[in-house]
N, C-alpha and C positions, 0 to 999 in steps of 0.2 A: 413272571413265570412264563407268560405267553411268548415274550421276546426271546427268552432263553431257548424255548422249543423251536422257534423259527430258525435261530442261529444254528442250533444243533442239526436241524434238518438240512440247511444249506451246506454245512460242512460234509455231512454224509453223502449228499448228492454230488458234491464236487469230487469226493474221493472215489465214488462209484464211476463217475465220468472218466477220471484219470486211469482207473484200473481197466475199464473197457477199452480205452485208447491204447494202453500199453499191450493189452492182451490181443488186440487185433480189431479189425473193422467188421461190422455186422450190417447186412443190407436192411434198408428201411424203405417201406412202400409209402409214397406220398398219398395223402387223402385226396380223393377225386373232388373236384370243385364244380362238377356239372358240365354239360355239353353246351356248345355254342358255335356260331358261324362267324368267321372273321375274314374280311377281304383286305389284302395288302396291295396298295397301288404304289409302284416305284417310279420315280422320274426317269430312271435309266434302265439299262438292261442288266441281266444277271451277271454279265461278264465284267461290269464295272467293279473295281476293287472293293468298294465299301459295301456293296449290296449284300453279298453273302454274309458279311459280318452283321449287318442290320437284321437279316432274316434269322441268323443263329440266335441273336439276342431275343427276338420276338418269340421264337419257338421255345427258348429256355423258360420264358415267363408263362406262356400259355399251356405248355405241356402237350400230352398226347390226346387229352379229352376234347380239345377244341379243334374244329375243322378250319384250316387256313387255306384260302385260295390266293393266287398271285396274278397280278397284271402289271406289265412293264411298258412304259411310254417310250423308252429308248430315245430320249431327247439329246443325248450326247452324240448320237449318230445322225438323227434327223430332227433338227430343231426348227420346224416350220409350223405356221398356223394350220396348214392343210393336214399335217400329221396329227395335231391336236384334235382337229375336227373329225378325222377318221377314227381316232381313238374314242372320241365321244360317241360316235354313231355305233361303233362296235360294242362299247361297254353298255350303252343304253339297251341294245338288243340283248346282250348277255344277261343283264339284270332283269329283263322282262321274262327270261326263260328259266331262271333258277330261283330257289327259295330265297326270301329276303335275308340279308346279313344283319347280324346283331350289332356289329361294330365295323367301321372302315378305318384302317391305319394307312396313312400316306407318308411316303418317304421323300424328303428333299423338296426344294421350292417349286419345281414344275408341277409335281403332283398336287401340292398344296394349293397352288394357283388354280389348277384344274377343278378341284372340288369346290372352291369358292365361286368360280364362274358358273359351273354346272351343278350347283348344290341341289337343284330340284330333282335330279334323277336318283338321288339318295334318300329323298323324303326326309324323315326326322331321325334317320340313323345317326348315332353319335360318331363324330370324326375325331380320331387321335392322330396328331402329326408328330413327326420327328425328323431331324436333319434340316430344318428350315433355317436359312441364314438371314433372311430379312426380318430383323427383330421387330421393327415397328409394325409390319404387317401381321406378324404372329401375335404380338401383344394386343393388336386391335380386336382379336377374336377371344380375348380372355374372358369377356363377359357374354359371349354367345353360349347359351345353355347347352348346345349340342357340339361344341368344339373345344378341345383342349390338346395339350401335347407338350413337347420339350424342344427348345430352340438349340440350334447348333451355332455356338458363338465362338469363333476361332480367335485366339489371341497369341501374341508372340513375346509378351513381356517376360514370362518366366524362362522361356528358351534363351532369350538374349542374356538375361541375368546369369543363367547357368554357363553359357558360352564364355561370358566375361570372367566367371570364376575359374574355368578351366584354362583360359588364356588371359591372365590378368594384365599382360603387357600390350594387348591388342588396342589399337587406337582407331580402327576403322571397322565398319560393318557394312557389308554389301549384300543386297537382296537380289536374287534372280527372279524376274517376273516376265510377263509378256503383255501384249496389248488386248487380250481378251477382256470381256466385262469382268470376269472373275479375277483376272490378273490385275486389272486396274484398281478394283476394289481392295484387293489384298495389299497392293502398293500403298494405298492411302492408309490402311490399317498399320502397315509397317512404319511409315513416317510419323504416326501418331505417338510413337514411343521416343521420339527424338529428345523431348524435354526430360524424359525420365532417365535417360542415359547421356548426360551432357559431356562425358569424357569420351564418347564415341562419335566419330564423323560418319553420318549416314549417307549412303548413296545406293544406286541400284544399277543392275544390268538388265535392260529391256531386250529380251531375246528376239522379239519381233523386229527390232531395228538393227540386229547384228547378223552377218553371214555366219554360217556354221563354223567356218575357219576362224573368224574373228572372235566368235563366242568362246570357242575352246581356248584360243590364245589368251583371252582375258582371264579365264578361270585359271589357267596355268601360271599366270603372273603373280598370284597372291601367295604371301607367306604368312607366318604366324602373327604378324602385326595386324592381320585382317581376320574378322569373323565372317564366314560365308554362310548365308541363310538361303536355302532353296525354298521357293514358294511355288512357282509355276513356270513351265517352259513347254508350251504345246506347239509352238511354231517359231520359225526364224525368218530372216530377211530373204533367204534363198527360196522360200516357199515350201520348205520341209515341214511336215506335220508330224509331231512326235506323240506317241503314247507315253504315259508317265514313266514306265520302266525304261523306255528307250532314251529319253533325255537324261534321266538320272544316271544310267549306266555310262552314257557318253561323257558327261561332265565329271562325275565322281572319279572315273578311271584316270582322268588327266589332271585332276586337282592335287596340289601338294599339301592341302589342308583339308580337314573334314568338312562336309557339308551338313550343317544343322538343318532341321526342318520343323515346321509347326503343323504338318498335316500327315495323315497316315499313308496317303497315296505315294507309292515309291519306296516305302520301307522294305528292307530286305534286298534292295537292288543297288545299294551303294551309299545311301544316306546314313549319317551317324544317328540322327534322331533328335528328339526334344520332347516338349510337352505337346501332346496331340489329343484330339478328340477321340474318345473310345466309341466307335460306331456300334460295336456289339452291346456295350452297356447302354447306349442311347436306345437301341432297339429293345433291350430288356426293360427299360423304364417305360417305353411306350406299350410294351406287352403287358406290364403290370397294371397300367392304367386301363387297358382294354379288359383285363381280367376282372378288375374291380367293377367295371360297368356290367360285365356278364353276370357278376354275382349280385347285382341289384343296386350298386351305389350310383347315384345320379352323376352324370358327366359334369353338371354345373357346380358340383362340390369340389372339383379338382382344378386348381389354378394352373395356368401355363407355367412351366418350369423354365426359368431363364438362365440357370447355371448349367452349362453343358458338362457332362462327365468327362473330365480330363485325366490323362494318364501319361506318365513319362515312359517313353519307349526308345530303346537304343539297340543298335546292331553290334553284336560282339565281334563280328568279323572286322568291322570298321574300327572298333575300339582298339583291337590288337594292332591294326595297321598303323594307327597314329599314336600308340602308346598311352591310351586313356584307360586308367584303371577303374574298377567297379567302385572304389571308395570315393572317386570324384563325382559320382552320380547320386541322385536322391535314393534313399533307402528303399522306397517303394517302386522304383523304376522297373519296368518290364524289359527283359533282355531277350531279343530274338537271335537265332543262329547260335544258341548257347551250347557249349560243350560241358556236360555234367562233370563235376569234380568227384573225387573219391568219396568225400563226405556226403555229397548229394546222392550218390548211388547206394551208399551203405548207411543211411541216416537212422536206421532203427536202433543203432547202438547208443544214440543220444536221446532216446525217448524219455529218459528219466527227467530231462529238463522240462517235460510237460507238467510235472508236479509243481515246479516253480511257476509255470505259466498259469496253472489252475488257481494257485493262491493269488496271483496278480489279478486274474479275472474277477475273483470274489471281491478284492479290494476296489477294483474299478466299478463293479456293480454297486457297491456301497456309495462310492463317490457320485455315480450317475443318479442314483435315487435321491441323493441329497440336493441335486441341482435340477431335478425334473420340473419342479414347480416353477422355478425361475425361468426355465426354458419355455414353458408353456405360456407364461406371461409375455415373454419377449416375442414369441411367435405370433401372439394375438396382436401386439403393437405393430409388428412388421407387416402383418396382413392388412391392418387398417391403413397404415401409411401407403401401402401399395395401391389400395383402392382410391385413396385421396389423390395420389399422384396421377392415377388414370383419369379421374374426373377432371383434374386441372388441365390435362393435355388433350383429351379426346372428346369429340362431340357425342353427346348422350344418345342421340337417335341413330346416327350412321356409323359410329365407332371410328370415323376418320379423325385425323388431327384437326384441332379447332383453330379459330381465328387467332387466338393469342399465340399459339405455336407458329402459325403462318407468319405473323408480324415479326416474331423473334428470328425465324429462319431468313426472312426477306432482309431484315436489317443487318443480319450477320453477313449475308452475301455481299451487300452493298459496302459494309465496312471493310471486308476483305478484297473489295474491288474485283470480284470474280464475275465474269460475264454470265448471264443466264437469260432464259426466256420465261415470261409470265403468261400463263394461259388462263383466261377467265371465261367461265361458261355457266350457262343455266339451261333449264328446260323450257322450250318454247310453249307458251300457253299453259303453263302449269296451274295457274289460278283456276282455269276451267275444270281441271281434275278435282280440285278441292270443292268447287261450287257444285259440280254435277254429282260426284260420287262420295263426297265427304272427306274429312281430314284423315280418317283412318286409312282410307285407300291412298290418299295423297302421301301419307307417311310411308306406306309400304312401297310406293313408287320411288320415293327418295332413298329408301334403304337399298333398293335394287340398283338404282342409279349409282349410289356410292360404292356398292360392291363391285359393279362393273368397272368403274373408274379406279377403284383401289386395286383391282387385279392387274392394272398396268404398272403399278409401282415397281421400280427397280433401282439400280445404283445411282441413276441421274434424274429420276422422275419421282416427284412426291406430290400427293394431292391432299387438299384441305377443304373443309366445309366452312363457308363464311356465315351464311344464314339462309333460311328458307330453302329455295332451290338454287342458290348461288354457290358455286364451287370455284376453286382456283388451284392451279398447279404450278410448281416451279420446275423448270428443266435446266439442269446444270450444264449448259452448253451455250457457246456463243454463235453456233452455226444455225442459220435460219432453217436449213433443210432438216436438221435433226429436230428442232422445235416443232416444225410443221408436221413431221412424221407422227409425233405424239398427239398433236391436235387431230390428225386424221384418225388415229386409233380411238380417240374419244368419240368422234363422229361414228366410227364403225360400231361402237357398242350400242348405238341406237338402231342399228339394222336388225337387231333381235327384238321381237315384239315384247311388250310388257303385259303382264297379267293384271287386268283391272276389272274388278267386280265380276270375276268368273269368265271374262273374255279377253281376247288378245287385241292390243292396240299398238300401232307404231307411233312412236314419239320422236321428237327432234330436238336439236340443241343449237344455240347460237354461241359462237366462240370468238373471243377477241384476244389478240396476241400482242404483247409488247416485249421489247428486248432492252436489257440493260447492258451498257450505259447509253445505247443509241437513242432510246425513247424517253429517258428520264435519268436524272442524277440522284434522286432520292426515292424513298418508298412511296411517298404521296404522288410524285410525278409518274412513276412506273405503273402504279395501280390505276391512276386516272387514264393513262394511255391505253391500257388493256380494256378499261371500261368503255372508252370512246370507240375503240375498234369493235367491241361486242355490240354497242348501240348501232354502229354503222351496218353490221350484219342484219340486225333486226329490222332496220329501216329499209333494207334492200331485199326483204323476203324471207329472212331467217334460214335455219337449217344449213348453215355454212360456217366458214371461219374466215378471218381477215387479220392481217398484220396492221398494226397502227401506222398511219401515215400522217405527217404534220399537216397535210392539206385537208384532213377530214374535218367536217363541220362539227364544232363543239356544241353540246347542248346549252341552251341559254340558261 
């Protein structure tokens, strides 16, 4: 009898919903969730294409009840250490003059790195990040009780698969990239799909190595036997520097085939499109996390989200130019520059179909309820697996990658015969800190040391903790000057005093450097070479770095 009443109530509610929809729309006021103060720190300026989208998403989630202030680092225009330092001084003063913020949201990698290095100026304020591309660095904060967020994980697999579906006879795929750090990282991601699409020959055009004339000529030479994927073109061999819209317009206007894309930058300027990250939705998710914190939910209860919100987006103007119909694209694709059809303009005449939709919704609700218990169990198992995986790969004290992962990465580089540098470093006289101030202070120093070294991680530099105060880093470069520059950056982190027992102390580090394959043919030899070099530094006064030399005296 009770179930019969519930079913009857559901049917009446559904019919009322349909009648209200057909009869017209009625305004609904959202319930206020309480006031709060949020600071948004962007890596770039408001003029960068993705920033307004991120801000729109954040505002959508937080609503009008929450005060939002904005700070922009503008690293796309001025990417220097001095700029970061000036921003730190300005922000430190600003924070000392205004009421404390309840939540800080940071957008993209530069702002994320900033808050990790200068965490102290924010106190215990919860940090929510979005748009961070460095997956390992983002996941390393998954167990920090005051840090959470969503990763920006760009992929090209679905875009390539769709392009192959539209052009099934294509035998080649060419990516347009450049020599910037972002471009080289994207190039590596592009080639990672080579095994997934064995019927396509993968190659790329590095715009930084082409003159403007030759770049355009190359793009003009392709026909429908080739899939053209635009990733990045910010400069060329002639020294020209391009904004995204400039390079897209220049190349797409001369191409005889459409340019697919896996990024939102440049959409509407001549790119056909593809599966891209939705920066507005990413901002919306970050805003939802911040709102939960404002409403009292602990930040530590929110896991870092690793799946970026992806959406298919295509330019209808480009579709018409190359004869690509809407039916060739995913049903949920977003179409920009769209001209409304007659049915879209006068869609009220088909509202009767909402009745069918209402019935389907009721059926789906029934199915969802039937599976809710199973999904909860699966979610619990997934969460446990995620935690176990983290414990297996990351050091419990510092959240850096551990010795096991280091050995795996080192052996992989050697198997692939890729030249690299190995930097081994520790803290000079660390035992004295434990002896004088105790192990709790010693652990705090190690955490700070790890955070500073971890802030240096980028596409070619990764750092690991071996044991105690012993750390090691791999630099994916065969150039001694590049490897030495990272060793100097590590030494520079010790120029900032450490907080020990309520006071400031300047500490130092000894650094040993070895190069593969020059200083060793296997992991044991390379590690031993770096260790000998570090020992040589300690023997000669510490607080410096040295490359391994065969003439160095070995320890007995």
